[in-house]
C-alpha positions in Angstrom: -0.4 -0.1 -0.1 1.7 3.1 -0.9 1.8 6.4 1.6 -1.3 8.8 1.1 0.9 12.4 0.0 -0.1 15.2 -1.5 0.9 16.6 -4.6 4.3 19.0 -4.4 4.3 22.6 -5.9 5.1 22.5 -9.2 3.7 19.3 -9.9 1.5 19.6 -13.0 -2.5 19.8 -11.6 -4.8 17.8 -14.0 -6.8 20.8 -15.0 -9.0 19.5 -17.5 -10.5 17.2 -15.0 -10.3 19.8 -12.3 -12.7 22.0 -14.6 -15.1 19.4 -15.5 -15.6 17.9 -11.7 -15.8 21.5 -9.8 -19.2 22.1 -9.5 -20.0 25.8 -9.6 -21.4 26.8 -6.4 -19.8 30.0 -5.4 -22.9 31.6 -3.3 -23.8 28.4 -1.3 -23.4 29.3 2.2 -21.1 26.9 4.1 -23.8 25.4 6.4 -23.4 22.2 8.1 -22.4 19.6 10.9 -20.3 21.2 13.9 -17.9 18.6 15.2 -15.6 19.3 18.7 -12.1 17.9 18.1 -10.2 17.4 21.7 -6.6 17.2 21.2 -3.8 17.0 23.4 -2.5 20.5 22.3 -6.3 22.3 22.4 -9.8 21.9 21.3 -10.9 22.6 17.9 -14.5 23.5 16.3 -14.8 22.0 12.8 -17.8 22.4 10.3 -18.8 19.9 7.9 -20.3 21.1 4.6 -23.6 20.1 3.5 -22.8 20.5 -0.1 -19.8 17.6 -0.1 -22.4 14.5 1.9 -20.3 12.1 0.9 -17.4 13.1 3.1 -19.7 14.3 5.8 -21.6 11.8 6.3 -18.4 9.5 6.5 -16.8 11.8 8.7 -19.8 11.6 11.1 -20.1 8.0 11.0 -16.3 7.8 12.0 -17.2 10.4 14.6 -19.7 8.5 16.3 -18.2 5.4 16.4 -15.3 6.6 18.0 -12.5 5.8 15.0 -10.8 9.3 15.5 -10.3 8.7 19.4 -7.0 8.1 20.6 -5.2 8.7 16.7 -2.0 10.9 16.2 -1.6 13.5 14.2 1.2 12.2 12.2 2.5 14.3 9.6 2.7 17.9 10.4 4.5 20.4 8.1 5.2 24.2 8.8 3.6 26.4 6.5 1.4 23.3 5.2 -0.7 21.2 7.1 -1.4 18.7 9.5 -2.0 15.3 9.2 -4.2 12.7 11.0 -6.4 9.8 10.7 -4.5 7.0 9.9 -5.9 3.9 11.8 -2.5 2.4 12.3 -1.6 5.5 14.3 -3.5 4.9 17.6 -1.2 2.1 19.2 2.1 3.2 16.8 5.2 3.1 18.6 8.1 6.2 18.1 9.8 6.9 14.7 7.1 4.3 13.9 6.2 5.3 9.9 2.8 5.8 9.6 0.2 7.3 6.9 -0.6 4.2 5.1 -3.2 3.2 7.1 -7.0 2.7 5.7 -10.0 1.3 6.7 -11.0 -0.7 3.3 -13.1 1.8 1.3 -12.5 5.4 -0.3 -14.6 8.2 -0.9 -15.7 9.6 -4.2 -14.3 13.1 -4.6 -16.6 16.0 -3.7 -14.9 19.2 -6.0 -16.8 22.3 -5.3 -15.3 25.4 -6.7 -16.4 27.5 -3.7 -14.5 25.3 -0.9 -11.0 25.8 -1.9 -7.5 25.2 0.5 -7.8 28.4 2.4 -6.1 28.4 6.1 -8.2 26.2 8.5 -9.6 23.8 5.4 -10.7 20.6 6.5 -9.5 17.9 3.5 -9.3 14.7 2.7 -6.1 12.7 2.0 -5.6 10.1 -0.4 -3.4 8.1 -2.8 -1.1 9.9 -5.4 -3.2 9.5 -9.0 -1.0 6.9 -10.2 -2.9 4.4 -8.8 -5.9 6.7 -7.9 -6.6 8.7 -11.3 -10.2 9.5 -9.9 -8.6 11.0 -6.9 -11.3 9.0 -4.8 -10.2 10.1 -0.6 -9.2 8.2 2.0 -11.8 7.3 4.3 -10.5 8.5 7.5 -7.4 10.3 6.6 -7.9 14.0 6.4 -5.6 17.0 6.8 -6.6 20.3 8.4 -4.3 23.8 5.8 -2.6 26.2 7.3 -0.3 27.5 4.6 1.1 30.8 3.6 -0.3 33.9 2.4 0.2 34.4 -1.4 0.9 37.6 -3.7 -0.9 38.4 -6.9 2.7 37.6 -9.0 2.8 33.8 -7.4 -1.3 33.4 -8.2 -0.5 34.2 -11.7 2.0 32.4 -12.2 0.3 29.4 -11.1 -2.5 30.0 -13.2 0.1 30.1 -16.2 1.7 27.0 -15.0 -1.2 25.1 -13.8 -3.8 26.4 -16.6 -6.0 27.1 -13.8 -8.1 30.3 -13.1 -8.4 32.1 -9.4 -11.5 34.3 -9.0 -11.2 37.5 -7.4 -12.6 36.3 -4.1 -10.3 33.5 -4.0 -7.1 36.0 -4.9 -8.6 38.0 -1.9 -8.3 34.8 0.7 -5.1 33.7 -0.6 -3.7 36.9 -0.4 -5.1 37.8 2.8 -6.0 35.1 5.0 -3.5 32.5 3.1 -4.0 28.7 2.1 -2.2 26.4 -0.5 -4.1 27.2 -3.5 -1.6 24.2 -5.6 -3.8 21.8 -4.3 -7.1 23.2 -5.3 -8.9 20.4 -7.6 -6.9 17.7 -6.6 -8.4 17.1 -3.1 -11.7 16.9 -1.5 -12.2 20.6 0.9 -15.4 19.1 2.8 -15.5 21.5 5.8 -13.1 24.2 7.9 -11.9 25.4 11.1 -14.6 27.3 12.8 -12.7 28.2 16.3 -9.0 26.6 17.3 -6.7 27.7 14.7 -4.4 28.2 17.2 -4.3 24.8 18.1 -3.4 24.0 14.1 -0.4 26.7 14.5 0.7 25.0 17.8 0.8 21.6 15.9 3.1 23.1 13.0 5.6 24.8 15.4 6.7 21.5 17.0 9.5 19.8 16.4 9.3 16.5 14.1 11.3 13.8 12.6 12.7 13.2 9.3 9.2 11.6 8.1 7.2 14.6 9.3 6.1 13.2 12.5 6.4 15.0 15.4 8.6 14.0 18.0 6.3 14.4 20.8 2.9 12.5 19.9 0.1 14.6 19.1 -3.3 12.8 19.9 -7.0 13.6 18.9 -8.3 12.6 22.1 -11.9 13.0 21.6 -14.4 14.1 18.5 -18.0 14.8 19.1 -20.6 15.8 16.8 -22.1 19.4 18.7 -25.2 20.3 16.5 
């Protein structure tokens, strides 16, 4: 089983697929299910979007059956993201490689043009395009974006290189709030952090080993539905 990874910054995206599958829902209000995620580093409140129902319902199912309780944030990269949800991480030994754990199924991609990789975005990890051309999501592994703030010149370069087009609203987000725009259209964004972004920032500041695993375990203590 290949480790779940993200596209490198300058890896050419599959623009045609993104354009065909990204729905035009720019005016959809971000409503959905709220969950509280308590970690060893603090508490976050997450919103699961209603217009990504497959991912919302799958996440809710895993929350209700306790799948996430006790798992680690096993991959942490400063100015990028924190990743968790590997079922193998619950009893992982120090230094044990993680990231290839699976629940035995995937979730179909749900790309939405109004859901971008802004800071605080909740997104689904997945296997690479070579074995997963439909970009289907891992059943349990997810990541929360920290990212960077970008300037318009860099966004122009991304448009020219990847064939993407950022709307004025998206540019405003990426040049003020920040995020990881090069991942748009390749990984499903299905929620966001409503409260507790400082917890993400705290985790990304931690010392990590050569596999990007925090030297001191960062554990998900409990996840529960609050709305």
